[in-house]
C-alpha positions as CSV (number, residue, x, y, z in Angstrom):
1,X,0.0,0.0,0.0
2,X,1.3,3.4,-1.0
3,X,1.9,5.6,2.1
4,X,1.8,9.4,2.2
5,X,3.4,11.0,5.2
6,X,3.1,14.5,6.5
7,X,4.7,15.7,9.8
8,X,3.3,19.1,10.5
9,X,2.4,21.3,13.5
10,X,-1.1,21.8,14.6
11,X,-2.7,25.2,14.8
12,X,-4.5,25.6,18.1
13,X,-6.9,28.5,18.4
14,X,-6.4,30.4,21.6
15,X,-8.2,33.6,22.7
16,X,-6.8,36.4,20.5
17,X,-3.9,34.2,19.4
18,X,-4.1,31.9,16.3
19,X,-0.7,30.3,15.8
20,X,0.3,28.6,19.0
21,X,2.0,25.2,19.3
22,X,-0.5,22.6,20.4
23,X,-0.9,21.8,24.0
24,X,-1.6,18.2,25.0
25,X,-5.2,17.1,25.4
26,X,-6.0,16.9,29.1
27,X,-7.0,13.4,30.5
28,X,-10.6,13.4,31.4
29,X,-11.7,16.0,28.9
30,X,-14.0,15.3,26.0
31,X,-12.9,15.9,22.4
32,X,-15.6,16.4,19.8
33,X,-15.4,16.4,16.0
34,X,-17.1,19.5,14.5
35,X,-17.1,18.2,10.9
36,X,-18.6,21.3,9.2
37,X,-15.8,23.5,10.6
38,X,-12.9,21.1,10.1
39,X,-11.9,21.1,13.7
40,X,-11.7,19.3,17.0
41,X,-13.2,20.9,20.1
42,X,-11.8,19.9,23.5
43,X,-14.2,20.6,26.4
44,X,-14.1,20.2,30.2
45,X,-17.4,18.7,31.4
46,X,-18.8,20.6,34.3
47,X,-22.1,20.0,36.1
48,X,-24.1,22.4,34.0
49,X,-21.9,23.3,31.0
50,X,-19.1,22.0,28.8
51,X,-16.3,24.7,28.8
52,X,-14.1,24.9,25.7
53,X,-10.4,24.4,26.5
54,X,-8.9,24.5,23.0
55,X,-9.9,24.3,19.3
56,X,-7.6,22.2,17.1
57,X,-7.3,22.7,13.3
58,X,-4.7,21.4,10.9
59,X,-3.2,22.6,7.6
60,X,-5.5,21.9,4.6
61,X,-2.6,21.7,2.1
62,X,-3.7,22.0,-1.5
63,X,-7.4,21.4,-0.8
64,X,-10.1,23.5,0.8
65,X,-11.1,20.7,3.2
66,X,-9.9,17.6,5.1
67,X,-13.2,17.0,6.7
68,X,-13.0,15.1,10.1
69,X,-15.8,12.6,10.8
70,X,-14.5,10.2,13.5
71,X,-12.2,10.5,16.5
72,X,-10.7,8.1,19.0
73,X,-7.9,7.9,21.5
74,X,-5.7,4.8,22.2
75,X,-5.0,4.0,25.8
76,X,-1.8,5.9,25.8
77,X,-3.4,9.1,24.6
78,X,-2.6,9.3,20.8
79,X,-5.5,10.9,19.0
80,X,-6.8,9.4,15.7
81,X,-9.0,11.4,13.4
82,X,-10.8,9.9,10.4
83,X,-10.7,12.3,7.4
84,X,-12.8,12.3,4.2
85,X,-10.1,12.4,1.6
86,X,-7.0,13.7,-0.1
87,X,-7.2,16.1,-3.1
88,X,-7.1,14.6,-6.6
89,X,-5.0,17.5,-7.9
90,X,-3.0,20.5,-6.7
91,X,-5.7,22.9,-7.9
92,X,-8.7,21.1,-6.5
93,X,-10.8,23.4,-4.3
94,X,-14.0,21.7,-3.6
95,X,-15.9,21.4,-0.4
96,X,-15.7,17.6,-0.1
97,X,-12.4,16.3,-1.6
98,X,-12.6,13.1,-3.5
99,X,-10.0,10.4,-3.3
100,X,-8.9,8.0,-0.6
101,X,-9.4,8.7,3.1
102,X,-6.8,9.5,5.6
103,X,-6.0,8.9,9.3
104,X,-4.7,11.9,11.1
105,X,-2.7,11.2,14.3
106,X,-2.1,13.9,16.8
107,X,0.9,13.6,19.1
108,X,1.7,15.3,22.4
109,X,4.1,17.8,21.0
110,X,1.5,19.2,18.5
111,X,2.9,17.4,15.5
112,X,0.6,15.5,13.2
113,X,0.9,12.6,10.8
114,X,-1.4,11.9,7.9
115,X,-1.5,8.4,6.4
116,X,-3.4,7.5,3.3
117,X,-5.8,4.6,3.9
118,X,-6.5,1.6,1.7
119,X,-8.5,2.4,-1.4
120,X,-11.7,1.0,0.1
121,X,-11.8,3.8,2.7
122,X,-13.0,6.8,0.8
123,X,-13.8,8.7,4.1
124,X,-12.9,7.4,7.5
125,X,-16.3,7.6,9.1
126,X,-16.0,4.8,11.6
127,X,-12.9,5.2,13.9
128,X,-12.2,3.2,17.1
129,X,-9.1,2.3,19.1
130,X,-8.7,-0.2,22.0
131,X,-4.9,-0.8,22.2
132,X,-1.8,1.4,22.1
133,X,-0.6,2.4,18.6
134,X,-3.5,0.9,16.7
135,X,-6.8,2.1,15.3
136,X,-9.8,0.6,13.3
137,X,-11.0,2.5,10.3
138,X,-13.9,2.1,7.9
139,X,-15.7,4.2,5.4
140,X,-19.5,4.4,5.1
141,X,-19.0,5.2,1.4
142,X,-18.5,1.7,-0.1
143,X,-20.5,2.0,-3.3
144,X,-17.8,0.7,-5.6
145,X,-16.5,-2.2,-3.6
146,X,-17.4,-5.9,-3.8
147,X,-17.5,-6.3,0.0
148,X,-17.5,-3.9,2.9
149,X,-14.1,-3.9,4.7
150,X,-12.8,-2.6,8.0
151,X,-9.1,-2.1,8.6
152,X,-7.0,-2.3,11.7
153,X,-3.8,-0.2,11.4
154,X,-0.8,-0.6,13.7
155,X,2.0,1.9,14.0
156,X,5.5,2.1,15.4
157,X,6.4,5.8,15.7
158,X,5.7,7.4,12.3
159,X,5.7,4.1,10.5
160,X,2.6,2.1,9.6
161,X,3.7,-1.5,10.4
162,X,0.6,-3.6,9.9
163,X,-2.7,-3.5,8.1
164,X,-5.3,-6.2,9.0
165,X,-8.4,-6.6,6.9
166,X,-11.8,-7.5,8.3
167,X,-14.4,-8.5,5.7
168,X,-17.8,-7.3,6.8
169,X,-20.7,-7.7,4.4
170,X,-21.6,-8.0,0.8
171,X,-25.2,-7.0,1.5
172,X,-26.3,-4.0,-0.6
173,X,-28.3,-1.2,1.0
174,X,-31.3,0.4,-0.8
175,X,-29.1,3.2,-2.0
176,X,-26.9,0.8,-3.9
177,X,-24.0,1.0,-1.4
178,X,-22.7,-1.7,0.9
179,X,-23.2,-1.7,4.6
180,X,-20.7,-0.4,7.1
181,X,-20.3,-0.2,10.9
182,X,-17.9,0.7,13.7
183,X,-15.6,-1.9,15.2
184,X,-15.8,-2.8,18.9
185,X,-13.3,-5.0,20.8
186,X,-14.6,-6.9,23.8
187,X,-12.5,-7.5,26.9
188,X,-11.8,-11.1,25.8
189,X,-10.3,-9.9,22.5
190,X,-13.1,-10.7,20.2
191,X,-14.0,-8.0,17.7
192,X,-17.6,-7.1,16.8
193,X,-18.5,-5.1,13.7
194,X,-22.2,-4.3,13.0
195,X,-23.6,-3.7,9.6
196,X,-26.2,-1.2,8.5
197,X,-28.0,-3.7,6.3
198,X,-27.4,-7.1,8.0
199,X,-29.3,-8.3,11.1
200,X,-26.2,-10.2,12.3
201,X,-23.4,-8.5,14.2
202,X,-20.2,-10.2,12.9
203,X,-17.7,-11.6,15.3
204,X,-14.0,-11.8,14.4
205,X,-10.7,-13.1,15.9
206,X,-7.7,-10.9,16.1
207,X,-6.5,-12.4,12.8
208,X,-9.2,-10.5,10.8
209,X,-10.4,-11.9,7.5
210,X,-13.9,-13.5,7.5
211,X,-16.0,-13.6,10.6
212,X,-15.8,-16.6,13.0
213,X,-19.3,-16.1,14.3
214,X,-22.2,-13.8,14.6
215,X,-24.8,-12.4,17.0
216,X,-28.3,-12.5,15.4
217,X,-30.2,-9.4,16.5
218,X,-33.2,-9.1,14.1
219,X,-32.2,-5.5,13.5
220,X,-29.3,-3.8,11.7
221,X,-27.0,-1.5,13.6
222,X,-24.2,0.9,12.8
223,X,-22.4,1.5,16.1
224,X,-21.9,-0.5,19.4
225,X,-20.7,0.2,22.9
226,X,-20.0,-2.5,25.5
227,X,-21.4,-2.3,29.1
228,X,-19.0,-4.4,31.2
229,X,-21.0,-4.5,34.4
230,X,-23.9,-6.3,32.7
231,X,-22.1,-7.9,29.7
232,X,-24.5,-6.2,27.3
233,X,-24.4,-3.9,24.4
234,X,-25.8,-0.5,23.3
235,X,-26.5,-0.3,19.6
236,X,-27.3,2.7,17.3
237,X,-29.8,2.0,14.6
238,X,-28.8,2.9,11.0
239,X,-31.3,5.8,10.8
240,X,-29.3,7.5,13.6
241,X,-32.5,8.3,15.6
242,X,-32.7,5.4,18.1
243,X,-30.6,3.2,20.4
244,X,-31.2,-0.4,21.6
245,X,-29.9,-2.2,24.6
246,X,-29.2,-5.9,23.7
247,X,-27.7,-8.9,25.4
248,X,-24.9,-10.9,23.9
249,X,-27.4,-13.3,22.3
250,X,-29.0,-10.4,20.4
251,X,-32.2,-10.0,22.4
252,X,-33.4,-6.4,22.5
253,X,-33.9,-5.4,26.2
254,X,-34.9,-1.8,25.7
255,X,-35.2,0.9,23.0
256,X,-35.1,4.7,23.1
257,X,-36.1,7.1,20.3
258,X,-33.8,10.2,20.3
259,X,-36.3,12.2,18.3
260,X,-38.4,12.5,21.4
261,X,-35.7,15.0,22.6
262,X,-35.3,16.7,19.2
263,X,-32.3,14.6,18.2
264,X,-32.5,13.3,14.6
265,X,-28.9,12.5,13.8
266,X,-27.1,10.7,16.6
267,X,-24.2,9.2,14.6
268,X,-22.3,7.8,17.5
269,X,-22.2,7.6,21.3
270,X,-19.5,7.7,24.0
271,X,-19.8,6.0,27.4
272,X,-19.1,8.1,30.5
273,X,-16.0,7.1,32.4
274,X,-17.5,7.1,35.8
275,X,-18.4,3.4,35.9
276,X,-22.1,4.2,35.3
277,X,-24.1,3.2,32.2
278,X,-24.6,6.8,31.1
279,X,-23.6,7.8,27.6
280,X,-23.0,10.9,25.6
281,X,-24.9,11.7,22.4
282,X,-24.8,14.7,20.1
283,X,-26.6,15.8,16.9
284,X,-24.5,15.6,13.7
285,X,-26.8,17.6,11.4
286,X,-29.4,19.5,13.3
287,X,-32.0,20.6,14.1
288,X,-30.6,24.0,15.1
289,X,-32.0,23.9,18.6
290,X,-29.7,21.0,19.6
291,X,-26.4,22.5,18.1
292,X,-23.7,23.1,20.7
293,X,-25.3,20.8,23.2
294,X,-24.2,17.5,24.8
295,X,-26.9,15.1,25.8
296,X,-26.1,12.6,28.6
297,X,-28.5,9.6,28.9
298,X,-28.7,6.8,31.5
299,X,-29.1,3.5,29.6
300,X,-29.9,1.4,32.6
301,X,-33.6,1.3,31.5
302,X,-34.2,2.7,28.1
303,X,-37.9,1.7,28.2
304,X,-38.5,4.2,31.0
305,X,-37.8,7.1,28.5
306,X,-34.7,8.5,30.3
307,X,-34.6,12.2,30.6
308,X,-31.2,13.5,29.5
309,X,-28.9,16.0,31.1
310,X,-28.5,18.6,28.4
311,X,-25.2,20.5,28.7
312,X,-24.4,23.5,26.5
313,X,-21.0,24.0,25.0
314,X,-19.8,27.4,26.0
315,X,-16.7,29.5,25.2
316,X,-16.3,29.1,21.5
317,X,-16.5,32.8,21.0
318,X,-13.1,33.2,22.7
319,X,-11.6,31.0,20.0
320,X,-12.5,33.0,17.0
321,X,-16.0,31.5,16.5
322,X,-18.3,34.3,15.5
323,X,-21.6,32.7,16.5
324,X,-20.2,30.4,19.2
325,X,-21.9,27.4,17.8
326,X,-20.6,23.9,17.0
327,X,-22.6,22.7,13.9
328,X,-22.0,19.1,13.1
329,X,-20.9,17.0,16.0
330,X,-20.4,13.6,14.4
331,X,-18.2,11.9,17.0
332,X,-16.5,12.3,20.4
333,X,-14.0,10.6,22.7
334,X,-12.7,11.0,26.2
335,X,-9.0,11.7,26.6
336,X,-7.6,8.8,28.6
337,X,-5.1,8.8,31.4
338,X,-2.0,7.4,29.7
339,X,-1.6,3.8,30.8
340,X,2.1,3.1,30.2
341,X,3.9,6.4,29.5
342,X,4.5,9.6,31.5
343,X,4.6,13.2,30.7
344,X,2.8,12.7,27.4
345,X,5.9,11.1,25.7
346,X,3.8,9.2,23.2
347,X,6.2,8.6,20.4
């Protein structure tokens, strides 16, 4: 696979200053992808508000946009961002670049590293990480492929050392594209990948390739989260408007419709790190009333119609944002406490 490497310095927007070296992400804070504005927003969650700590952008090179859609941190704190694509020519200036997707890694010193992804990943929509120096990537644009494929990338420093393929599905959706979904690794090492057009969650070994089993659910899902206390799963439905709680046999135990709270586009969710079964949801494409808000739900009984804590994102005005609004919050991830390194020496 041809590799494209950039090692650049991030631009971090600070109040009245727009060209500072990046500061490290702070463990315990939440980092959100604001796709429409090509940026990451780091916030500190407080009881009644989420206070912006920094806004991170990156050089766009010879294109008008490297649009971020997914974000994840590995256990040691390296940040992985899924990006829509690379330009097809030096003069391309379109809103959504065509071409293969990229993974952007952000290191503690503010340097960044772009890697071009396999040709099947046109935009890195599904991003997840469970082990140091590795990340799962998949596109939700798989119209020209014979099978949906997810990839696990492993790195050593700036080098991509291993690419493992996971064959997901050859089932075609109604729009003519293949199904896609976000990878989840269980504590026992098994890897689950749902499919937007298949009522079976595929189960894989660490070796990748074809699935070694499946969880039959009766519904298709696009994203999963594991609840360790109960050994159950949360699962987002492909229409991005509802979440199910299911057991490991695929039985639906509860359902909640996000549209009851005005949320019509919950692309992904993030479990809170306090040991509870609460999770974060955001709206990726409106309505306007839910922009710049974080919704926190308790999933312990979805059938009881949980009332969310709604926390506004405040402080973007101090980072050069004229209206102070986040607009398309596709994904989010908590910054972990580094597990085996100190002082943010991540490389």
